[in-house]
C-alpha positions in Angstrom: -2.3 2.7 -24.8 -3.2 -0.6 -23.3 -1.9 -3.7 -25.6 -4.0 -6.8 -25.9 -3.0 -10.4 -26.2 -1.9 -11.5 -29.6 -3.6 -14.7 -31.2 -1.0 -16.9 -29.5 -2.1 -15.5 -26.0 1.5 -13.4 -25.5 1.4 -10.1 -24.3 2.1 -7.3 -26.8 5.2 -5.3 -26.2 3.8 -2.0 -24.5 5.3 1.4 -25.2 7.7 3.0 -22.5 6.0 6.5 -23.1 2.9 5.2 -21.7 4.5 4.8 -18.5 5.9 8.4 -17.7 4.4 12.0 -17.1 7.0 14.4 -17.6 7.7 18.4 -18.0 4.2 19.2 -17.4 2.9 22.2 -15.4 -0.5 23.0 -14.0 -2.4 20.1 -15.0 -4.1 17.0 -13.3 -2.7 13.8 -14.5 -4.5 10.6 -14.4 -3.9 6.9 -15.1 -7.2 4.7 -14.7 -7.4 1.2 -13.5 -5.8 -1.2 -16.2 -3.5 1.3 -17.8 -0.3 0.7 -15.9 -0.9 -2.9 -15.4 2.0 -3.5 -12.7 4.5 -1.5 -15.0 7.0 0.7 -13.6 6.1 4.3 -13.9 8.1 7.8 -13.9 7.3 11.2 -12.8 9.6 13.8 -13.7 10.2 17.6 -13.9 6.3 18.1 -12.7 5.5 21.7 -11.2 2.0 22.3 -9.7 0.6 19.0 -10.7 -1.8 16.6 -9.1 -1.1 13.1 -10.2 -3.6 10.2 -9.8 -2.2 6.4 -10.8 -5.2 4.8 -9.8 -3.7 1.2 -11.0 -0.9 -0.9 -9.6 2.5 -0.4 -10.5 5.9 -2.5 -9.9 8.0 0.6 -9.2 7.4 4.4 -8.9 10.3 7.2 -9.7 9.6 10.6 -9.1 12.6 13.2 -9.9 12.6 17.1 -9.8 8.9 17.9 -9.0 7.6 20.9 -6.9 4.2 21.6 -5.3 2.6 18.8 -6.6 0.1 16.2 -4.9 0.7 12.7 -5.5 -2.0 9.7 -4.7 -0.5 6.3 -5.8 -2.2 3.0 -6.3 -0.4 0.2 -4.4 3.2 -0.4 -5.5 4.5 -4.0 -5.6 8.2 -2.8 -4.8 9.7 0.4 -4.2 8.9 4.3 -4.9 12.0 6.3 -5.2 11.7 10.2 -4.6 14.6 12.3 -5.5 14.9 16.2 -6.0 11.2 17.0 -4.5 9.8 20.3 -3.0 6.8 21.0 -1.2 5.0 18.0 -2.3 2.7 15.7 -0.9 2.5 11.7 -1.4 -0.1 9.1 -0.6 0.6 5.6 -1.3 1.1 2.0 -0.4 4.5 0.4 -0.7 6.8 -1.8 1.0 9.5 0.6 0.7 10.3 4.2 0.1 13.6 5.7 -0.8 13.7 9.6 -0.5 16.7 11.9 -1.1 17.4 15.6 -1.8 14.0 16.7 -1.1 12.3 19.4 1.0 9.2 19.9 2.8 
């Protein structure tokens, strides 16, 4: 869900559940341009998935994923990767932090 400005021109509060992919197996997961809008995004407990984040994010955190392919749009700050196994990542960012990951 993309929030729209209220009548006063102030953005409405967005639901954090719109910025997470978690506990999914064997799927293709996509966020199209305009669906992330610079918000932080979390990828957690994914298995055999292909993830397409085709929008700008503030930060991206990925943890406990295996056999996944991540195609991530530009990230303003950093990408944090933890406990990934046999994953491939394509991203444009200024900082990547990777811990406890294999292959």
